[in-house]
Each structure stands twice: as structure tokens, then as C-alpha cells.
N, C-alpha and C positions, 0 to 999 in steps of 0.2 A: 371707503368701504362698502362692498356692493349688497344692494338689498337684500336682504332675510341671510346675510351672512350671521355673525353673531349674534345679531339678533333672534334669529330660529332659534338659538335654546333657549332662549326667556320665551317664546311663543306660548305654549300651552299653558305656564304659570298665570300667564299676563290677560289671557282669554279664558280661565276655567270655569269664566260665569256664563260663558256663551252656550244657549241650547241647542245644540247641533241636532238632539234627539227631535224637537218642535220644527227643526228647520228641514230634516229630514221626511218628516211629517206632511209638512208644507210643500215639498218636492212630490210627494206620494198622491197629494190632492191635485196639484197640477196635471200629473198624469192622467190621474181619473177623469178630469174635466176634457183635455185637450188632446192626446195621446189617439191616435186613429187606431191603435189595437195594443196589446200588451207590453209594456216595456221590459225588456231584459237584459239590455247592455247599455253601460250609460260610460262616457269619456267625462272624467271632471279635471276640466283644463285649469290650471292653477292650484292643483291640490293643497300643497302646502304641506300640511304635518298630517293630512289623512283624516281631519276630525269628519268629513262628510263620507268618505270613499268608506271607511272601515265600517263605519254603521249601514252605508247602503249596502255592502253586501253581505254583513250580518244578517239583513232582510231578504235576501235572496238576490240580488240583482248582481250581474258580472262587471265587475268596476275596472277601468284604468284609466288612473291615476297620472298628470303630468306637471311637471313644475321644471324650471329653471334652476333653484337654488337646491344644489345637492346638498345643504345642513338641512332643509324640510324634509327630503326626499330620505335622508338617512333615518330621521325621526320616525317618518310614515312607515317605514319598512320595519324597522324594528317595532313599532307597536302591532304590525301585520303576523311579525314572526311570533310575537308574544300572545296573540290572540288567538289566530285560525291554526287550525292542526294542518288538514290538508285541502279540506273542500273549500271551494270558490274562494279562495286567498286575491285579494284583488292585489292587482298589478300597478308598480310603479313604476317610471322611467323619468330620464332627465330632458326636457324640452324644451324648445320657446313657443310659444301657445301663436306666434304671430308666423312661424312658417312649419309647423309639425304636420307630417304628412304619413300617416300608419299606415295607408294602404288598406285600412277597411272601414267601414261604416258602422253606427252606432245607433240604436234605437231614440238615444237623448244625449245633448251634451247639456253639461253643468258648468256653471264657470260662477262660483261662489264666492262670497266676504269681499267683494268691492273689486277681483280681480279684474275684470274690464275697465274699473277705474284705474289702474296703473298703467293702460295705453293712453295715455297722456297727447298723441295728435290723432291729427285724421287718417296717416296713413297707417299706425299702429294698430287703432280701431278697425279699419277696413280688411286690416290683413288678420288680426285675431277672429273678425266675422266671419271672413273669408275659411280660416282654418275647420272653424265650426261646421260651416257649409259643406266643406270637402269630405267630413266625418259622418254625412248624413245623407240618407236616402230623401228622396221628396215625402213630405209629411212628417219628419222626423222632428221632434222639439229640441230648442235652444233654450235653455233658461240661465238669466246672469242677474243679478245686482249689484246696483252700483250707486254712486252721490246723486243728488237732484237737485239742479243749478238752481230751481225757486228757492230752495229751503237755506242752500248754503250761501244766495245773496242775501235773503231775509235776515235768517239767526247769525251767519258769519261765524266761522270756527273761529274758536277760542283757546287761550294754553289751558293746560288741563296737568293732572299729575295721578297717578295710582300706586299704590303700595300693597304688597303682597308680602303678607308673614310667613314665613316656613322654619317652625323650630328657633333656632337663634340668629336666622337671616331672614333680613327684609331687601325685597326686590322694589327697587323704587323707579317708577318711568315718569319721566319729564315730557310733555307733549308742548311743541309751539308750532304752528302755524304760520304758514307766508301766502296770502290771498294774492291769484293774480286773475281779476276780473276780465283784461282783454285773453287770456291764452285758454280762461277756464279750470283754472289748476290752481292747486293749493300746496307747497310743498311744508311735509309734515314731517320736521324734524325731531325724531325720539332721539333722548339720552336716557338711558338704563342704568342703572347701580345697582351692584349687588353688594351688600353690607353684611358683614358677621360682627355682630356686636356693636362696635363703633369704629370699626376700620371697612374701607372699600375694598374689595376682595377680586373686583370686575367690573368695568365701566365700557359700555358700548355706545358709538354714537353713530347714527343713521338718516338719511334726510330720504322721505319716499314722495315722490311728486304723486299726486294723485287727481284726476281730472273731474268734474263734477258735469251732468249732460241734461238736456233738455229735451222734451218729448218728442217734439219736429225732427231734430235731429239724428234722432235715436231712430226713429221710422226710414228717414231716409238712407242712414248708415245701414239699417237691416236691407231693405229692397234694394241697395247697390250691392249688397252682397249676396243676393240670393232668398231673402228670407221676406216673410209677409207676419206684421204685427200683429198678435191675437190679444197681448193685455199689457196694462201698464199698470203696477198696484202698488199698494205700499207692501216694504219687506213682511212676509208673516200674515200677510192679510189680502188674503186672494178677492176677497168681495169690497175691500177698501175703497175711498176715494184718493186719488191724490192731488194733494196741495201744495200752498208754498211753503209749509211747513213740516213737510214729509222728507224727510233727511235723505232716506234709503229706501228706492223704488227696486221694482222687479220686474224684471222683462220677458214675456214670454212668448217667443216667435217660432213659425214654422218654416220648416224650408220649401220651398215652391218648386 
């Protein structure tokens, strides 16, 4: 099963507690601090079901969302159709963030919800960052978040489960991670079951390989792709300090 295939249909329900508004406020604070001028256009790499793109468009930004999952894009487009009438509708299109070439530049490129952690090899990371640089003029901002290596190695990923109750249905997700300390990856195995009363009506299994990063390698990857690291901070804490128990970090970089 491809990543974010059938799993895409459970995505919004499983992450219904994710505060996209707070994350868009966080992005706006980064724009205000680091952008050389007004941010008007945003490229959202790995946009998923449009959680950030839709809210950013509602705030007045012109947003282009790109994802390689047809299933995720279909959901994003359906939400855009039901939310927007005519003006400032975000654009969604299928593409691989390692090879995308739209032939235009944006004021900012964002890559949210650990999308960069799906780039599990150095070649993948370099290609994704090169894509971001290709779509930015000098001074443009790149913002992404990802897994922080010291926290992953300190706290270690563990088995988890989550239950969502909707009417007479329950959606149960089991998560089983497998850590590879040499490759800097975690293979996250998802099993999702939709249960109506006491009968399983749908079951999905997917494995999502995830990479964790260290500050100095991030700085090197960014420099090689034509960026300068401006800030590394805890996710949603622009003035916070990164330590060994900070699992999710945000990277702010400037195109040179």
C-alpha cells in the first residue's frame, strides 16, 4: 500500500485535534520576524488534505499546494470547493517535492507536519531542499518542521493507539515504530480499523518511514541547497530553546 493511500481517508478524523489555526499564527509570526517584505504567495509542499493551505488562503495569502497523494489532494480540493466561492481559492496539484518545477517563484515555501522527515535519504533531503530553493527568489523564506534526533534517541518512539468515536462507529489506530539508529529513521507501522458496532468494516495497514535530524546536518543540507539557517526552534515556540527532549523542531531558512 502506498503512503497516504487508503490511510488518507482517516487522516482528518485522526488529526481532528491538530490546531491548524495556531500553526498558521506561528507561520505569520515567522513571516513578520524574518521576511524581507510582505508575504503574499506561498508554496505548500506536502500539503496533504489542505489543513494549512485553506486557512492561509482565508487569511489572504495566495497558496499553491502540492502533494504526491491523489487521495489527499482529492480531499483538499473537495474542502476548497465547499469553503471558497470565487476569490483567492488555493490551487492544488499533484507533484513530487523532490522533482517539482512550477516555473515560478513564491515569497515563502512551507513544508509542514514533518513532511521533510519523509525524506529518508540524503539524496531525498537535498532534492526537496533544491526544489524549495528553485521556487524562491533570494531572500525568500523556507519553513519546515521535523523530528529532532536528540529527542528521538533520548525518549525513544513507543507503541501507541488512538480511538475516535463517531456515532456508532469507532476508528482505532495502532502505531508500532521500529527505530534504526544508524540510518536515522523510524519505520512507523500504522494499522487503522473502522468498527461499526462490533464488526470491522474497514482495515488499513501502512508503513511510513520517517527520518530524524540533527542541527548541524540540517545547517549543512541547507547550505548545500542555497539557504542560510536563520532559526531552529521548538515547534510553535519561536523564542524557545531546542533541547534533547524537544521532539518536533521548526527550521526557518533564507534563500541566498
